[in-house]
PLY file of the C-alpha trace (Angstrom):
ply
format ascii 1.0
element vertex 148
property float x
property float y
property float z
element edge 147
property int vertex1
property int vertex2
end_header
-44.11 45.73 15.37
-43.43 41.98 14.74
-40.68 40.81 16.73
-38.18 38.27 15.02
-38.05 35.09 16.73
-34.61 33.97 18.28
-33.84 30.36 16.85
-30.67 30.17 18.69
-31.96 27.75 21.31
-33.94 25.90 18.94
-30.98 25.05 16.89
-28.92 24.18 19.94
-31.57 21.61 20.82
-31.69 20.37 17.25
-27.85 20.16 17.06
-27.86 18.66 20.47
-30.29 16.00 19.58
-28.20 14.90 16.70
-24.46 14.48 18.06
-21.66 13.83 16.16
-19.91 10.80 16.69
-16.00 11.45 15.72
-15.03 7.51 17.07
-16.00 6.52 13.32
-13.51 9.02 11.67
-10.78 8.22 13.95
-11.17 4.55 13.17
-10.96 5.63 9.68
-7.86 7.15 10.17
-6.15 4.56 12.11
-6.89 1.77 9.91
-5.78 3.87 6.80
-2.69 4.52 8.60
-2.21 0.62 9.48
-3.01 0.04 5.82
-0.25 2.44 4.59
2.01 0.84 6.81
1.72 -2.47 5.41
1.58 -1.40 1.94
5.11 0.58 2.59
6.38 -2.43 4.07
5.65 -4.67 0.85
7.22 -1.79 -1.22
10.39 -1.31 1.05
11.03 -5.13 1.19
10.71 -5.64 -2.64
13.40 -2.65 -3.18
15.53 -4.54 -0.80
15.50 -7.33 -2.56
15.53 -5.81 -5.94
19.04 -3.63 -4.38
20.20 -7.19 -3.46
19.95 -8.90 -7.02
21.18 -5.62 -8.76
24.25 -5.65 -6.22
25.10 -9.43 -7.10
24.43 -8.78 -10.82
26.69 -6.05 -10.86
29.54 -7.86 -9.02
29.12 -10.97 -10.91
29.44 -8.81 -14.33
32.47 -6.57 -12.67
34.43 -9.89 -11.94
33.72 -11.51 -15.55
34.49 -8.37 -17.22
38.13 -8.55 -15.07
38.67 -11.87 -16.16
37.91 -11.13 -19.99
40.03 -8.11 -19.83
42.98 -10.11 -19.06
45.88 -10.30 -21.60
45.49 -13.35 -23.76
48.55 -15.58 -25.57
46.46 -15.98 -28.84
44.16 -13.69 -30.58
41.73 -16.37 -30.74
41.70 -16.43 -27.08
40.16 -12.82 -27.31
37.40 -13.83 -29.38
36.55 -17.14 -27.05
36.92 -14.59 -23.98
34.36 -12.29 -25.54
32.14 -14.90 -26.81
32.37 -16.63 -23.26
31.41 -13.35 -21.41
28.37 -12.76 -23.62
26.91 -16.01 -23.23
27.56 -15.92 -19.42
25.81 -12.63 -19.43
22.92 -13.73 -21.39
22.13 -16.61 -18.80
22.55 -14.34 -15.68
20.34 -11.37 -17.23
17.66 -14.70 -17.65
18.06 -15.47 -14.15
18.08 -12.18 -12.81
15.01 -11.03 -14.87
13.18 -14.32 -13.46
14.23 -13.17 -9.73
12.77 -9.63 -10.22
9.77 -11.29 -11.69
9.18 -13.28 -8.83
9.84 -10.30 -6.47
7.07 -8.24 -8.80
4.73 -11.35 -8.33
5.14 -11.38 -4.72
4.52 -7.36 -4.29
1.37 -8.00 -6.44
-0.15 -10.78 -4.41
0.89 -9.45 -1.03
-0.82 -5.67 -2.22
-4.30 -7.53 -3.55
-4.44 -9.24 -0.33
-3.88 -6.07 1.78
-6.42 -4.22 -0.11
-9.24 -6.98 -0.11
-8.82 -7.07 3.65
-8.93 -3.68 3.83
-11.68 -3.27 1.59
-13.53 -5.69 3.82
-13.00 -4.00 7.18
-14.16 -0.74 5.31
-17.39 -2.72 4.38
-17.74 -4.01 8.11
-16.91 -0.24 9.62
-19.25 1.11 6.90
-21.95 -1.18 7.93
-21.60 -0.81 11.88
-21.43 3.03 11.40
-24.66 3.48 9.14
-26.42 1.07 11.94
-25.44 3.09 14.73
-26.30 6.45 13.03
-29.69 5.08 12.21
-30.08 4.13 15.57
-28.90 7.64 17.02
-31.08 9.38 14.58
-34.28 7.19 15.36
-33.55 7.37 18.86
-33.18 11.37 18.72
-36.66 11.80 16.72
-38.08 9.94 19.17
-36.83 11.91 21.90
-37.84 15.05 19.87
-41.40 13.83 19.33
-41.63 13.18 22.93
-40.61 16.44 23.82
-43.49 17.95 22.10
0 1
1 2
2 3
3 4
4 5
5 6
6 7
7 8
8 9
9 10
10 11
11 12
12 13
13 14
14 15
15 16
16 17
17 18
18 19
19 20
20 21
21 22
22 23
23 24
24 25
25 26
26 27
27 28
28 29
29 30
30 31
31 32
32 33
33 34
34 35
35 36
36 37
37 38
38 39
39 40
40 41
41 42
42 43
43 44
44 45
45 46
46 47
47 48
48 49
49 50
50 51
51 52
52 53
53 54
54 55
55 56
56 57
57 58
58 59
59 60
60 61
61 62
62 63
63 64
64 65
65 66
66 67
67 68
68 69
69 70
70 71
71 72
72 73
73 74
74 75
75 76
76 77
77 78
78 79
79 80
80 81
81 82
82 83
83 84
84 85
85 86
86 87
87 88
88 89
89 90
90 91
91 92
92 93
93 94
94 95
95 96
96 97
97 98
98 99
99 100
100 101
101 102
102 103
103 104
104 105
105 106
106 107
107 108
108 109
109 110
110 111
111 112
112 113
113 114
114 115
115 116
116 117
117 118
118 119
119 120
120 121
121 122
122 123
123 124
124 125
125 126
126 127
127 128
128 129
129 130
130 131
131 132
132 133
133 134
134 135
135 136
136 137
137 138
138 139
139 140
140 141
141 142
142 143
143 144
144 145
145 146
146 147
């Protein structure tokens, strides 16, 4: 009767000849965490600036509404107050929308810069990992061939 060959030792030798290097995975995790931190910083800074603009805009509008709502001596003064409020509100709205646009432009610019830098880092890391893997596999193949 034929006995089945035990491949356990052979499999251990093969797996030992091709070690798994987890440093590349750890490096990728760390670089992703750094990128996320930077992107979060950009987003939080933009949110803070947007909140400041919104808060100031609200305070200015309330101050103008307070002035507009005061009792007037003549009926024509109510129309003038409403007209002044509307034109001042339109002017402030244009200024604030321009400020929001500047924030958005800055966020877009910083995000593109971060992603381009991350892409460059990934490309360099991948190239280094492929070279190392190639060298490791070549060395393991030579070692396996020499062992025969």
